[in-house]
C-alpha positions in Angstrom: -27.1 160.0 -30.4 -26.3 162.2 -27.4 -23.2 164.2 -27.8 -21.1 165.9 -25.1 -19.9 169.5 -25.8 -16.1 169.7 -26.0 -13.6 172.6 -25.8 -12.0 172.7 -29.2 -11.4 175.2 -32.0 -12.6 172.6 -34.5 -15.0 170.2 -32.7 -18.2 171.3 -31.0 -19.5 168.0 -29.5 -18.7 164.3 -29.5 -20.9 161.2 -29.0 -20.2 157.5 -29.0 -22.3 154.4 -29.2 -20.3 151.5 -27.8 -22.7 148.8 -29.0 -22.5 150.0 -32.6 -19.0 151.3 -32.3 -20.0 154.6 -33.9 -18.3 157.9 -33.1 -20.4 161.0 -33.9 -18.7 164.4 -34.2 -20.3 167.8 -34.6 -17.9 170.4 -35.9 -18.0 174.1 -35.2 -18.8 174.6 -38.9 -22.1 172.9 -38.3 -21.3 169.5 -40.0 -22.1 166.3 -38.2 -20.3 163.1 -39.2 -20.4 159.5 -38.0 -17.3 157.3 -38.0 -17.9 153.5 -38.1 -16.0 150.6 -36.4 -14.3 153.0 -33.9 -13.0 151.2 -30.8 -13.9 152.6 -27.4 -10.2 153.2 -26.8 -10.2 155.7 -29.7 -13.2 157.6 -28.2 -11.5 157.6 -24.8 -8.3 158.9 -26.4 -10.1 161.7 -28.1 -12.0 162.8 -25.0 -8.8 162.8 -22.9 -6.6 164.6 -25.5 -5.4 168.1 -24.6 -6.0 169.0 -28.3 -9.1 167.2 -29.5 -8.7 168.7 -33.0 -5.2 167.4 -33.3 -6.2 164.0 -32.0 -9.0 163.8 -34.5 -6.8 164.6 -37.5 -4.0 162.2 -36.4 -6.1 159.3 -35.3 -9.7 159.4 -36.7 -9.9 161.4 -39.9 -9.3 159.2 -43.0 -8.9 156.1 -40.7 -12.6 155.2 -40.4 -15.6 154.9 -42.8 -17.4 158.2 -42.6 -21.1 159.2 -43.1 -22.2 162.8 -43.3 -25.3 163.3 -41.2 -25.7 167.1 -41.6 
């Protein structure tokens, strides 16, 4: 999945597959995780948030099924 680099102290890059509704996040620590059944509105909210790390913690982390890729 193609990811877009983002400005964040916690997140490095973010990708989204609208057909599969999968959000993929690479963290600055090097870990890459995929979140399942994520609506596009959640991806749009993350990408437009002034603090992507805060948005992630409040809206995505622990709210969607997660698979560690790396």
